C-alpha positions in Angstrom: 92.9 23.6 -15.5 91.4 25.0 -12.4 93.6 22.7 -10.2 96.7 23.9 -12.1 95.8 27.5 -11.4 95.4 26.8 -7.7 98.8 25.3 -7.7 100.4 28.1 -9.7 101.2 25.7 -12.6 101.3 26.2 -16.4 100.1 23.4 -18.7 101.1 21.9 -22.0 98.2 20.0 -23.5 98.9 16.9 -25.6 96.4 16.5 -28.5 95.7 12.9 -29.3 93.6 13.2 -32.4 94.3 11.0 -35.4 97.7 9.7 -34.2 99.2 8.5 -30.9 102.3 6.2 -30.8 102.1 5.6 -34.5 98.5 4.4 -34.4 95.0 5.7 -34.6 93.8 4.3 -31.3 92.1 7.4 -30.0 89.8 8.2 -33.0 86.1 7.6 -32.3 84.5 4.2 -33.0 82.4 5.6 -35.9 85.6 6.6 -37.7 87.2 3.2 -37.1 84.2 1.5 -38.6 84.0 3.6 -41.7 87.2 2.3 -43.3 86.3 3.5 -46.8 85.9 7.2 -45.8 88.7 7.2 -43.2 91.1 4.8 -44.8 94.2 3.4 -43.1 97.7 3.2 -44.4 98.7 -0.1 -46.0 101.9 -2.1 -46.1 103.5 -3.2 -49.4 101.7 -6.5 -49.2 98.3 -4.8 -48.9 97.9 -5.4 -45.2 95.8 -2.7 -43.6 97.4 -1.0 -40.7 95.8 0.5 -37.5 97.0 3.9 -38.5 94.8 6.2 -40.6 96.7 7.5 -43.6 97.8 11.1 -43.5 96.7 11.2 -47.1 93.1 10.7 -46.0 91.8 14.2 -46.4 88.4 13.4 -44.8 90.1 12.2 -41.6 92.5 15.2 -41.4 89.5 17.5 -41.8 87.7 15.9 -38.9 90.8 16.3 -36.8 91.1 19.9 -37.8 87.5 20.6 -36.8 88.0 19.0 -33.4 91.3 20.6 -32.6 90.0 24.0 -33.7 87.0 23.6 -31.4 89.3 22.7 -28.5 91.4 25.7 -29.1 88.3 27.9 -29.2 87.2 26.5 -25.9 90.6 27.1 -24.3 90.6 30.7 -25.4 87.1 31.2 -24.0 88.0 29.9 -20.5 91.8 30.7 -20.3 92.7 33.7 -22.4 93.1 35.9 -19.4 94.7 33.5 -16.9 97.0 31.9 -19.5 97.2 28.6 -17.7 97.7 26.6 -21.0 100.9 27.9 -22.6 101.7 25.4 -25.3 100.1 22.6 -27.4 101.5 19.4 -28.7 99.8 18.4 -31.9 99.5 14.6 -32.1 102.0 12.2 -30.5 104.8 10.0 -31.8 103.5 10.4 -35.3 104.5 8.0 -38.2 104.2 4.5 -39.4 105.6 1.4 -37.7 106.4 -1.7 -39.7 106.7 0.0 -43.1 108.7 2.8 -44.6 105.6 4.3 -46.2 101.9 4.0 -47.0 101.3 1.8 -50.0 97.5 2.4 -50.2 96.1 3.3 -53.7 95.9 7.0 -52.8 99.5 7.0 -51.5 100.8 5.1 -54.5 99.5 7.7 -56.9 101.1 10.5 -54.9 104.4 8.7 -54.4 105.0 8.3 -58.2 104.1 11.9 -58.9 106.6 14.8 -58.8 107.4 16.1 -55.3 105.5 19.3 -54.4 106.9 22.5 -55.9 107.1 24.1 -52.5 109.4 21.3 -51.3 111.4 21.3 -54.5 112.1 25.0 -54.3 113.1 24.8 -50.6 115.4 21.8 -50.8 116.7 22.1 -54.4 115.4 18.6 -55.4 113.0 17.6 -58.2 111.4 14.6 -59.8 109.4 11.9 -58.2 110.0 11.0 -54.5 112.4 8.2 -55.5 114.3 10.5 -57.9 114.5 13.2 -55.4 115.3 11.3 -52.2 116.7 7.9 -53.4 116.6 5.2 -50.7 115.2 7.7 -48.2 112.1 8.3 -50.4 109.6 6.4 -48.3 110.4 8.2 -45.1 110.6 11.6 -46.9 107.2 11.0 -48.5 105.6 10.2 -45.1 107.3 13.1 -43.4 105.8 15.5 -46.0 102.3 14.1 -45.7 102.3 13.7 -41.9 103.7 17.3 -41.5 101.2 18.6 -44.0 98.3 17.1 -42.0 99.7 18.5 -38.8 100.0 21.9 -40.5 96.3 21.8 -41.5 95.3 20.9 -38.0 97.6 23.3 -36.1 97.2 26.3 -38.4 93.4 26.1 -38.0 93.6 25.8 -34.3 96.0 28.8 -34.0 93.5 31.0 -35.8 91.1 30.4 -32.9 93.8 30.8 -30.2 97.4 31.5 -31.1 99.2 29.3 -28.7 102.6 27.9 -29.6 102.3 24.4 -31.2 104.9 21.7 -31.6 105.3 18.1 -32.6 107.3 15.3 -30.9 109.3 12.5 -32.3 109.7 8.8 -31.5 113.5 8.8 -32.0 115.4 6.7 -34.5 116.6 3.4 -32.9 118.1 0.0 -33.8 117.9 -1.5 -36.4 117.7 2.1 -37.7 115.5 1.8 -40.7 112.2 3.6 -41.3 109.5 1.5 -39.8 111.6 0.2 -36.9 110.7 3.7 -35.6 107.7 5.6 -36.9 108.5 6.6 -40.5 107.5 10.1 -41.2 107.8 11.5 -37.7 109.9 14.7 -37.1 113.2 13.0 -36.4 116.3 15.0 -37.2 117.0 13.6 -40.7 113.6 14.8 -42.0 113.1 18.0 -40.1 114.0 20.1 -43.2 110.9 18.6 -44.8 108.8 19.2 -41.7 109.9 22.8 -41.5 108.7 23.4 -45.1 105.4 21.6 -44.7 104.5 22.7 -41.1 105.5 26.3 -40.6 102.9 26.8 -37.9 105.0 24.6 -35.5 107.6 26.5 -33.4 109.6 23.4 -32.3 110.1 19.6 -32.4 110.6 17.6 -29.2 112.2 14.2 -28.7 110.6 11.5 -26.7 112.9 10.2 -23.9 112.8 6.4 -24.1 116.3 5.8 -25.4 119.6 6.3 -23.5 121.0 8.8 -26.1 118.1 11.2 -25.8 120.3 13.8 -24.1 122.6 13.8 -27.1 119.7 14.4 -29.4 
């Protein structure tokens, strides 16, 4: 931060908490070892993934606490100079290799009615399958990833009200959820993200595909 000030630069910090590149590689070792408390998403065959489920409230709470502490510290050392001007919350969020989480907790939520807040906003009702049809898995993950990000971002902004956004690993061939991270804020599920994560001011595309400029 001090180097950026000397160079007259402004900073956007990227928060790698629970999720980076559709995995949970940056969480601490004690969290990785405690797989019962901080449970990972599962594929339909029961295979455990390397991505902590966004339905794991205990994990989201730890991320919230850590992000909030970071925002407090930035405020303490930068609220006058304003070197840090924006925060990216998580990175390339979603699930690779599956359309959704099939863990026990996720299964219960998937076959329950969609949240009333989402139903009112989009004019849909019923279970996720009834409301979203063949897109149900991706819609389900979008809601839960966005809700987790909202919990984290909203808490941090209470400490220091910097603009926060989320970025998306864009849809790509063969174009089905899981070939790109299912649940990330790609264009097709941004209406869900907007309802679930009102604390975010924007969504940003990653730039690893040739059609990024069109997006």
